[in-house]
Wavefront OBJ file of the C-alpha trace (Angstrom):
o trace
v 157.767 142.475 134.511
v 155.842 141.875 137.731
v 154.509 145.425 137.622
v 153.275 144.899 134.044
v 151.374 141.719 134.995
v 149.716 143.443 137.941
v 148.601 146.309 135.749
v 147.221 143.858 133.160
v 145.184 142.038 135.808
v 143.857 145.304 137.167
v 142.743 146.381 133.701
v 140.934 143.057 133.146
v 139.117 143.378 136.481
v 138.092 146.937 135.617
v 136.777 145.881 132.200
v 134.834 143.021 133.782
v 133.260 145.394 136.294
v 132.268 147.828 133.530
v 130.648 145.006 131.542
v 128.723 143.803 134.587
v 127.442 147.310 135.327
v 126.456 147.760 131.691
v 124.362 144.585 131.718
v 122.699 145.639 134.940
v 121.840 149.030 133.460
v 120.466 147.459 130.283
v 117.875 145.545 132.265
v 116.290 148.866 133.214
v 116.320 150.483 129.788
v 112.883 151.255 128.308
v 111.737 148.411 126.068
v 114.270 145.926 127.436
v 112.693 142.746 128.839
v 114.737 139.888 130.291
v 113.904 136.471 128.898
v 112.428 135.419 132.240
v 109.655 138.057 131.941
v 108.295 136.879 128.565
v 104.549 137.494 128.278
v 102.359 134.406 127.949
v 99.143 134.285 125.946
v 96.035 134.244 128.154
v 92.839 133.507 126.240
v 89.552 134.291 128.015
v 86.654 131.850 128.120
v 84.363 131.569 125.097
v 81.692 134.252 124.851
v 78.350 132.787 123.753
v 76.262 135.980 123.809
v 77.115 139.512 122.739
v 75.845 142.488 120.805
v 78.014 145.085 119.105
v 77.662 148.184 116.998
v 80.514 149.312 114.828
v 81.919 149.764 111.359
v 83.345 147.432 108.770
v 85.510 148.083 105.717
v 86.369 145.516 103.070
v 88.974 146.031 100.383
v 89.554 143.470 97.642
v 91.852 144.757 94.943
v 90.112 147.755 93.368
v 86.745 146.843 94.922
v 85.815 148.170 98.364
v 82.910 148.494 100.785
v 82.524 150.393 104.039
v 79.551 150.912 106.290
v 77.900 150.181 109.600
v 77.755 146.835 111.352
v 75.342 145.529 113.985
v 75.954 141.991 115.253
v 73.997 140.037 117.836
v 74.810 136.514 118.938
v 72.727 134.402 121.296
v 74.256 131.003 121.953
v 74.441 129.392 118.500
v 72.074 131.809 116.748
v 73.082 135.173 115.367
v 71.843 138.197 113.470
v 74.027 140.563 111.495
v 73.036 143.801 109.776
v 75.209 145.618 107.236
v 74.404 149.267 106.550
v 75.625 151.774 104.005
v 77.628 154.806 105.248
v 74.299 156.711 105.198
v 72.636 154.140 107.449
v 70.569 152.322 104.831
v 70.283 148.541 105.105
v 72.532 146.657 102.700
v 71.961 143.127 103.958
v 70.431 141.356 106.922
v 71.668 137.907 107.912
v 70.065 135.464 110.337
v 71.008 131.910 111.069
v 72.477 129.173 113.202
v 74.690 126.128 112.816
v 72.322 124.731 110.151
v 72.791 127.674 107.792
v 72.337 131.378 107.161
v 69.544 133.377 105.543
v 70.343 136.686 103.837
v 67.869 139.400 102.877
v 69.270 142.033 100.538
v 68.271 145.691 100.131
v 65.522 144.722 97.658
v 63.984 142.264 100.096
v 65.111 139.145 98.240
v 65.920 136.102 100.396
v 68.842 133.731 99.950
v 69.947 130.740 101.998
v 73.154 128.719 102.277
v 74.812 126.455 104.800
v 78.068 128.426 104.423
v 77.685 132.070 105.493
v 80.975 133.128 103.905
v 79.964 131.715 100.514
v 76.486 133.255 100.834
v 77.828 136.772 101.396
v 80.314 136.452 98.571
v 77.705 135.156 96.116
v 74.985 137.697 96.908
v 76.998 140.811 97.834
v 80.352 140.145 96.225
v 82.109 140.687 99.580
v 84.859 138.577 101.115
v 83.733 138.492 104.745
v 85.137 135.604 106.805
v 82.074 135.459 109.073
v 82.881 131.967 110.325
v 86.107 133.261 111.833
v 84.973 136.821 112.594
v 82.333 135.518 115.000
v 85.255 134.501 117.250
v 87.963 136.966 116.245
v 85.741 139.923 117.064
v 85.759 138.877 120.750
v 89.512 138.227 120.761
v 89.519 134.439 120.346
v 90.688 131.958 117.696
v 87.975 129.967 115.953
v 87.525 126.639 117.760
v 88.347 123.469 115.893
v 90.826 125.101 113.509
v 94.605 125.268 113.804
v 96.141 128.663 114.458
v 99.300 130.537 115.399
v 99.067 133.408 117.853
v 101.251 135.906 119.686
v 100.264 137.891 122.784
v 100.319 141.623 123.217
v 101.989 143.312 126.186
v 99.063 142.326 128.447
v 98.957 138.689 127.391
v 95.858 139.170 125.232
v 95.606 138.090 121.609
v 97.868 140.426 119.655
v 98.214 138.672 116.303
v 96.570 135.564 114.928
v 97.031 133.412 111.840
v 94.021 131.216 111.051
v 92.041 130.023 108.023
v 94.552 131.699 105.720
v 94.059 135.100 107.388
v 96.453 137.241 109.412
v 94.654 139.266 112.077
v 95.914 142.155 114.201
v 94.034 143.070 117.398
v 94.201 146.483 119.095
v 92.277 148.896 121.338
v 91.241 146.398 123.999
v 88.769 147.686 126.582
v 87.103 146.122 129.604
v 83.417 145.271 129.490
v 82.020 143.686 132.647
v 85.540 142.660 133.578
v 86.261 141.084 130.201
v 88.812 142.537 127.730
v 87.359 142.935 124.239
v 89.180 144.243 121.143
v 87.979 147.559 119.799
v 89.626 147.057 116.420
v 90.852 144.197 114.295
v 92.432 144.116 110.860
v 92.330 140.840 108.932
v 94.403 140.364 105.792
v 94.631 137.522 103.292
v 97.266 137.689 100.599
v 98.122 141.286 99.677
v 94.901 142.356 97.975
v 92.238 141.450 100.571
v 91.702 143.327 103.834
v 88.822 143.459 106.325
v 88.726 146.061 109.101
v 86.259 146.003 111.978
v 85.973 148.821 114.513
v 83.642 148.293 117.468
v 81.980 151.405 118.867
v 79.758 149.818 121.516
v 79.569 146.435 123.247
v 76.633 144.864 125.086
v 77.158 141.715 127.143
v 74.473 139.709 128.988
l 1 2 3 4 5 6 7 8 9 10 11 12 13 14 15 16 17 18 19 20 21 22 23 24 25 26 27 28 29 30 31 32 33 34 35 36 37 38 39 40 41 42 43 44 45 46 47 48 49 50 51 52 53 54 55 56 57 58 59 60 61 62 63 64 65 66 67 68 69 70 71 72 73 74 75 76 77 78 79 80 81 82 83 84 85 86 87 88 89 90 91 92 93 94 95 96 97 98 99 100 101 102 103 104 105 106 107 108 109 110 111 112 113 114 115 116 117 118 119 120 121 122 123 124 125 126 127 128 129 130 131 132 133 134 135 136 137 138 139 140 141 142 143 144 145 146 147 148 149 150 151 152 153 154 155 156 157 158 159 160 161 162 163 164 165 166 167 168 169 170 171 172 173 174 175 176 177 178 179 180 181 182 183 184 185 186 187 188 189 190 191 192 193 194 195 196 197 198 199 200 201 202 203
């Protein structure tokens, strides 16, 4: 009987040692991160001035648009040019906090205080410009509630704001600042906006 108890205790100690070694090994497995090393979101300071060249694609149900994008922001004023895939001007927008002016391919001028509504009315495109002006530099739009998760480097990985879900990828450093090279914004299941940045210019 005594021998049986000793063997039972020895087996329990051995099993405990195996479990401890297994947990230690797990902490070094690829993709395994202990709770203490959770990545925290680190948002950079606001970027007042920038210029970018890239591409934009909008898909709304069976309707779609894709083409070139040139965007310049200086403090509170900005200019945005949409081009066709062949490089022809589709629309040119200029404005500030007071409103936005749009000139279409025929040279006609339109004005509205809401840039998003202006683009939708004149071009039939769902472009969330109010949010994109901030999302494109990897930041949530100020003054609006949001939910965000960081990527592996603590930068903005996903964002939910203004009814949109945005995924950020391809970050690259420009003058020491990380800027997303691609973002995909979705609202509901039928609406999607993709922006790919080819070149950045910072002051």
